[in-house]
C-alpha positions as CSV (number, residue, x, y, z in Angstrom):
1,M,10.2,-16.8,-16.8
2,Y,7.0,-14.9,-16.3
3,P,4.3,-14.6,-19.0
4,L,4.7,-11.3,-20.9
5,E,1.1,-10.3,-20.5
6,H,1.6,-10.0,-16.8
7,D,3.2,-7.4,-14.6
8,Q,6.6,-9.0,-13.7
9,L,6.8,-7.6,-10.2
10,A,3.3,-8.6,-9.3
11,F,3.8,-12.0,-10.8
12,E,6.9,-12.5,-8.6
13,I,4.9,-11.4,-5.5
14,G,2.2,-13.9,-6.4
15,E,4.7,-16.7,-6.8
16,A,6.2,-15.9,-3.4
17,L,2.9,-15.7,-1.7
18,V,1.7,-19.0,-3.2
19,A,5.0,-20.6,-2.1
20,K,4.4,-19.4,1.5
21,G,0.7,-20.3,1.4
22,A,0.1,-16.7,2.2
23,K,-2.4,-14.0,1.2
24,V,-2.2,-10.2,0.9
25,A,-4.5,-7.2,1.4
26,V,-3.9,-3.7,0.1
27,A,-5.0,-0.3,1.5
28,E,-4.5,2.6,-1.0
29,T,-5.0,6.3,-0.7
30,T,-2.8,8.2,-3.2
31,A,-2.2,5.3,-5.6
32,G,-6.0,5.1,-6.1
33,G,-6.1,1.4,-6.8
34,L,-3.0,1.1,-9.0
35,I,-1.3,-1.3,-6.5
36,S,-4.3,-3.7,-6.5
37,A,-4.8,-3.4,-10.3
38,R,-1.2,-4.4,-10.9
39,M,-1.6,-7.5,-8.6
40,L,-4.9,-8.4,-10.2
41,S,-3.3,-8.3,-13.7
42,V,-1.8,-11.6,-12.8
43,A,-3.8,-14.7,-13.7
44,G,-4.6,-16.7,-10.6
45,A,-4.3,-13.8,-8.3
46,S,-7.4,-15.1,-6.4
47,R,-5.1,-17.7,-4.8
48,W,-3.1,-15.0,-3.0
49,F,-4.9,-11.6,-3.2
50,E,-7.6,-11.3,-0.5
51,R,-8.8,-7.7,-0.9
52,G,-7.9,-4.1,-1.9
53,V,-9.5,-1.0,-0.6
54,V,-9.1,2.6,-1.7
55,V,-9.5,4.7,1.5
56,Y,-8.9,8.2,0.2
57,T,-10.2,10.2,3.2
58,G,-9.8,9.9,6.9
59,T,-13.5,9.1,7.1
60,A,-13.0,6.1,4.8
61,R,-10.0,4.9,6.7
62,R,-12.0,5.0,10.0
63,D,-15.1,3.4,8.4
64,V,-13.5,0.6,6.4
65,I,-10.3,-0.2,8.3
66,E,-11.2,1.3,11.7
67,T,-8.0,3.3,11.9
68,D,-7.3,5.1,15.1
69,T,-8.8,8.6,14.9
70,E,-6.4,9.9,17.5
71,I,-3.4,8.8,15.5
72,L,-4.8,10.6,12.4
73,R,-5.4,13.7,14.4
74,T,-2.0,13.7,16.2
75,Y,0.3,12.7,13.3
76,G,-1.7,13.3,10.1
77,A,-2.6,10.9,7.4
78,V,0.8,11.0,5.7
79,S,2.8,9.8,8.7
80,P,4.6,6.6,9.6
81,E,2.3,6.3,12.6
82,A,-1.0,6.5,10.6
83,V,0.1,4.2,7.8
84,T,1.5,1.6,10.2
85,D,-1.8,1.7,12.0
86,M,-3.7,1.3,8.7
87,V,-1.7,-1.7,7.5
88,E,-1.6,-3.5,10.8
89,R,-5.4,-3.1,11.3
90,L,-6.0,-4.2,7.7
91,R,-3.9,-7.3,8.1
92,T,-5.9,-8.2,11.2
93,R,-9.3,-7.4,9.8
94,A,-8.7,-9.2,6.5
95,G,-7.1,-12.2,8.2
96,V,-4.1,-12.2,5.9
97,D,-0.4,-12.8,6.3
98,Y,0.7,-9.5,4.6
99,A,-0.8,-6.1,4.2
100,V,0.6,-3.2,2.2
101,G,-0.6,0.4,2.3
102,E,0.3,3.9,1.5
103,S,-0.7,7.5,2.0
104,G,0.7,10.6,0.3
105,I,0.3,13.9,-1.5
106,A,0.1,13.4,-5.2
107,G,-0.4,17.1,-6.2
108,P,-0.4,19.2,-8.2
109,I,-0.9,21.2,-5.0
110,G,0.1,20.3,-1.5
111,S,-2.1,19.8,1.5
112,R,-3.3,22.9,3.4
113,R,-2.8,21.0,6.7
114,S,0.6,19.5,6.0
115,P,4.0,21.1,5.4
116,K,5.1,18.1,3.4
117,P,5.8,18.7,-0.3
118,V,3.9,17.3,-3.3
119,G,5.2,13.8,-3.9
120,S,5.5,12.9,-0.2
121,V,4.4,9.4,0.6
122,V,4.6,6.9,3.4
123,I,4.4,3.2,2.5
124,A,4.2,0.3,5.0
125,V,4.2,-3.5,4.7
126,A,3.0,-5.5,7.7
127,G,3.8,-9.2,7.8
128,P,4.6,-12.0,10.2
129,D,8.0,-10.5,10.9
130,G,6.7,-7.1,11.8
131,T,6.0,-3.8,9.9
132,K,8.4,-2.0,7.7
133,V,7.7,1.7,7.0
134,E,9.4,4.0,4.4
135,E,9.0,7.7,3.7
136,Q,9.7,9.0,0.2
137,V,9.3,12.1,-1.9
138,F,8.7,11.2,-5.6
139,P,9.1,13.7,-8.4
140,G,6.8,14.3,-11.3
141,S,3.2,14.9,-12.2
142,R,0.2,13.6,-10.2
143,A,0.0,10.5,-12.5
144,E,3.8,9.9,-12.2
145,V,3.7,10.2,-8.4
146,M,0.9,7.6,-8.3
147,V,2.9,5.2,-10.5
148,H,6.0,5.7,-8.4
149,I,4.0,4.9,-5.2
150,A,2.5,1.7,-6.7
151,E,5.9,0.6,-7.9
152,R,7.7,1.2,-4.6
153,S,4.8,-0.4,-2.6
154,L,5.1,-3.6,-4.7
155,E,8.9,-3.6,-4.3
156,M,8.6,-3.3,-0.6
157,L,6.1,-6.2,-0.5
158,R,8.5,-8.3,-2.6
159,E,11.3,-7.4,-0.2
160,A,9.2,-8.5,2.8
161,L,8.4,-11.8,1.0
162,V,11.8,-12.8,-0.4
163,G,14.3,-10.6,1.5
C-alpha cells in the first residue's frame, strides 16, 4: 500500500526503479514540468530521480539535450523521430537507465507550422530494452491536455519498468 500523500503512479515507478537499482531522467515540453513534479512528490525520489528538464523550444532542446537540429527541421518537434532523439540523448547525457520525454501541442490554438490538431502529443520512453514511442491526441483545455500528457508519460514509464 502506498502512502496517501503520494502520487500512486509515481510511487509505483519509484518502487520499480529502486528494485532495479535504476534512475530516470525526464525531458518535458508541453507538460511543462508536471511529470517531474509528480515524481518528486514521492518522498525518497532522490534515490531514483536523476533530473528533469523543461525544454519548451527547439533552441532549448538543442542547448540542453543537444538534440539533432536536422531531425527537428525534417520531422518537426512533435514527431516520433524528434522525441525518440530527445529521450535517447537525455538518457545518455544523464547517465541513467531510463528517460521519458514528450512533445505536443496543448492549445488553445494549434501550431502554424504543423497540421497536427491541438492535443497532439508524442511520448517516448528509452530504457535498456530500447525505446517505445506513442502518438496520441488528447481532448480538453490546455490544462487538461497537460495533465493527460503527464499521466500517459508516467503510465508508459511504469509499463517499461514492470511490463
